ChimeraX commands (.cxc) that place a marker at each C-alpha (Angstrom):
marker #1 position -60.59,-79.93,41.83 radius 0.5
marker #1 position -59.36,-82.95,39.96 radius 0.5
marker #1 position -55.97,-84.23,38.86 radius 0.5
marker #1 position -56.00,-82.34,35.57 radius 0.5
marker #1 position -54.02,-79.24,34.68 radius 0.5
marker #1 position -54.58,-76.28,32.42 radius 0.5
marker #1 position -52.31,-73.85,30.57 radius 0.5
marker #1 position -53.38,-70.21,30.35 radius 0.5
marker #1 position -51.70,-67.24,28.71 radius 0.5
marker #1 position -51.48,-63.92,30.51 radius 0.5
marker #1 position -50.03,-60.51,29.81 radius 0.5
marker #1 position -48.58,-59.08,32.99 radius 0.5
marker #1 position -49.04,-55.37,33.58 radius 0.5
marker #1 position -46.73,-54.38,36.42 radius 0.5
marker #1 position -46.78,-51.39,38.78 radius 0.5
marker #1 position -50.56,-51.14,38.55 radius 0.5
marker #1 position -52.46,-49.06,41.08 radius 0.5
marker #1 position -55.39,-51.52,40.83 radius 0.5
marker #1 position -54.34,-55.18,40.81 radius 0.5
marker #1 position -56.77,-57.52,39.09 radius 0.5
marker #1 position -57.62,-59.21,35.83 radius 0.5
marker #1 position -59.22,-57.75,32.74 radius 0.5
marker #1 position -61.36,-59.25,29.99 radius 0.5
marker #1 position -59.61,-61.69,27.70 radius 0.5
marker #1 position -57.79,-60.12,24.75 radius 0.5
marker #1 position -57.24,-62.72,22.05 radius 0.5
marker #1 position -55.77,-65.71,23.82 radius 0.5
marker #1 position -54.34,-63.75,26.77 radius 0.5
marker #1 position -55.77,-62.55,30.05 radius 0.5
marker #1 position -54.39,-59.13,31.12 radius 0.5
marker #1 position -53.24,-59.46,34.72 radius 0.5
marker #1 position -52.46,-56.26,36.64 radius 0.5
marker #1 position -50.13,-56.46,39.64 radius 0.5
marker #1 position -48.71,-53.70,41.80 radius 0.5
marker #1 position -45.25,-55.28,42.03 radius 0.5
marker #1 position -42.37,-54.06,39.91 radius 0.5
marker #1 position -40.55,-56.50,37.62 radius 0.5
marker #1 position -37.59,-56.64,39.99 radius 0.5
marker #1 position -36.15,-59.75,41.65 radius 0.5
marker #1 position -39.06,-61.91,40.49 radius 0.5
marker #1 position -41.60,-59.88,42.51 radius 0.5
marker #1 position -43.98,-59.39,39.59 radius 0.5
marker #1 position -43.91,-63.11,38.72 radius 0.5
marker #1 position -44.73,-64.03,42.32 radius 0.5
marker #1 position -47.57,-61.50,42.33 radius 0.5
marker #1 position -49.00,-62.89,39.08 radius 0.5
marker #1 position -48.90,-66.43,40.50 radius 0.5
marker #1 position -50.59,-65.37,43.75 radius 0.5
marker #1 position -53.31,-63.37,41.98 radius 0.5
marker #1 position -54.13,-66.11,39.45 radius 0.5
marker #1 position -54.15,-68.74,42.20 radius 0.5
marker #1 position -56.54,-66.62,44.25 radius 0.5
marker #1 position -58.90,-66.08,41.31 radius 0.5
marker #1 position -58.90,-69.80,40.47 radius 0.5
marker #1 position -59.22,-70.96,44.07 radius 0.5
marker #1 position -55.94,-72.86,43.87 radius 0.5
marker #1 position -52.91,-72.92,46.11 radius 0.5
marker #1 position -50.06,-70.79,44.73 radius 0.5
marker #1 position -47.91,-73.93,44.75 radius 0.5
marker #1 position -50.19,-75.35,42.02 radius 0.5
marker #1 position -49.42,-72.44,39.67 radius 0.5
marker #1 position -46.15,-72.30,37.76 radius 0.5
marker #1 position -44.78,-70.17,34.96 radius 0.5
marker #1 position -43.86,-72.54,32.15 radius 0.5
marker #1 position -42.90,-69.86,29.60 radius 0.5
marker #1 position -42.18,-66.15,29.67 radius 0.5
marker #1 position -40.68,-65.71,33.13 radius 0.5
marker #1 position -38.68,-62.74,31.81 radius 0.5
marker #1 position -41.44,-61.38,29.57 radius 0.5
marker #1 position -44.78,-59.67,30.04 radius 0.5
marker #1 position -46.32,-62.51,28.00 radius 0.5
marker #1 position -46.46,-65.61,30.20 radius 0.5
marker #1 position -47.87,-69.11,30.05 radius 0.5
marker #1 position -49.03,-70.51,33.37 radius 0.5
marker #1 position -49.73,-74.14,34.24 radius 0.5
marker #1 position -52.33,-74.63,36.96 radius 0.5
marker #1 position -52.71,-78.11,38.41 radius 0.5
marker #1 position -56.00,-79.47,39.69 radius 0.5
marker #1 position -58.46,-77.50,37.56 radius 0.5
marker #1 position -60.14,-78.08,34.21 radius 0.5
marker #1 position -59.93,-75.73,31.25 radius 0.5
marker #1 position -63.66,-74.96,31.45 radius 0.5
marker #1 position -63.54,-74.23,35.18 radius 0.5
marker #1 position -60.48,-71.99,34.79 radius 0.5
marker #1 position -62.03,-70.04,31.91 radius 0.5
marker #1 position -65.28,-69.59,33.86 radius 0.5
marker #1 position -63.54,-68.30,36.99 radius 0.5
marker #1 position -61.26,-65.96,35.02 radius 0.5
marker #1 position -64.20,-64.54,33.06 radius 0.5
marker #1 position -66.20,-63.94,36.26 radius 0.5
marker #1 position -63.24,-62.21,37.91 radius 0.5
marker #1 position -62.72,-60.03,34.82 radius 0.5
marker #1 position -66.32,-58.82,35.09 radius 0.5
marker link #1:1,2 radius 0.2
marker link #1:2,3 radius 0.2
marker link #1:3,4 radius 0.2
marker link #1:4,5 radius 0.2
marker link #1:5,6 radius 0.2
marker link #1:6,7 radius 0.2
marker link #1:7,8 radius 0.2
marker link #1:8,9 radius 0.2
marker link #1:9,10 radius 0.2
marker link #1:10,11 radius 0.2
marker link #1:11,12 radius 0.2
marker link #1:12,13 radius 0.2
marker link #1:13,14 radius 0.2
marker link #1:14,15 radius 0.2
marker link #1:15,16 radius 0.2
marker link #1:16,17 radius 0.2
marker link #1:17,18 radius 0.2
marker link #1:18,19 radius 0.2
marker link #1:19,20 radius 0.2
marker link #1:20,21 radius 0.2
marker link #1:21,22 radius 0.2
marker link #1:22,23 radius 0.2
marker link #1:23,24 radius 0.2
marker link #1:24,25 radius 0.2
marker link #1:25,26 radius 0.2
marker link #1:26,27 radius 0.2
marker link #1:27,28 radius 0.2
marker link #1:28,29 radius 0.2
marker link #1:29,30 radius 0.2
marker link #1:30,31 radius 0.2
marker link #1:31,32 radius 0.2
marker link #1:32,33 radius 0.2
marker link #1:33,34 radius 0.2
marker link #1:34,35 radius 0.2
marker link #1:35,36 radius 0.2
marker link #1:36,37 radius 0.2
marker link #1:37,38 radius 0.2
marker link #1:38,39 radius 0.2
marker link #1:39,40 radius 0.2
marker link #1:40,41 radius 0.2
marker link #1:41,42 radius 0.2
marker link #1:42,43 radius 0.2
marker link #1:43,44 radius 0.2
marker link #1:44,45 radius 0.2
marker link #1:45,46 radius 0.2
marker link #1:46,47 radius 0.2
marker link #1:47,48 radius 0.2
marker link #1:48,49 radius 0.2
marker link #1:49,50 radius 0.2
marker link #1:50,51 radius 0.2
marker link #1:51,52 radius 0.2
marker link #1:52,53 radius 0.2
marker link #1:53,54 radius 0.2
marker link #1:54,55 radius 0.2
marker link #1:55,56 radius 0.2
marker link #1:56,57 radius 0.2
marker link #1:57,58 radius 0.2
marker link #1:58,59 radius 0.2
marker link #1:59,60 radius 0.2
marker link #1:60,61 radius 0.2
marker link #1:61,62 radius 0.2
marker link #1:62,63 radius 0.2
marker link #1:63,64 radius 0.2
marker link #1:64,65 radius 0.2
marker link #1:65,66 radius 0.2
marker link #1:66,67 radius 0.2
marker link #1:67,68 radius 0.2
marker link #1:68,69 radius 0.2
marker link #1:69,70 radius 0.2
marker link #1:70,71 radius 0.2
marker link #1:71,72 radius 0.2
marker link #1:72,73 radius 0.2
marker link #1:73,74 radius 0.2
marker link #1:74,75 radius 0.2
marker link #1:75,76 radius 0.2
marker link #1:76,77 radius 0.2
marker link #1:77,78 radius 0.2
marker link #1:78,79 radius 0.2
marker link #1:79,80 radius 0.2
marker link #1:80,81 radius 0.2
marker link #1:81,82 radius 0.2
marker link #1:82,83 radius 0.2
marker link #1:83,84 radius 0.2
marker link #1:84,85 radius 0.2
marker link #1:85,86 radius 0.2
marker link #1:86,87 radius 0.2
marker link #1:87,88 radius 0.2
marker link #1:88,89 radius 0.2
marker link #1:89,90 radius 0.2
marker link #1:90,91 radius 0.2
marker link #1:91,92 radius 0.2
marker link #1:92,93 radius 0.2
view
């Protein structure tokens, strides 16, 4: 991983029985997490899941927009746009 950063858009789907990521819909990646949107639990779960998929430390992922919305923009440090898109697409199946 380099010194670059990427911004991705996600749509958080909370209280999911099967956490994971789905195929891209428009410019957003649907991210399913089991956490409820209470006390920032869903945001933390989204960060952890995206970090895991991208092979990044959770500390390198931050919500830059939409912390109180299902539509979020995440900034991930240390990965290129192409690498992020490739890893997300592979994880989505």
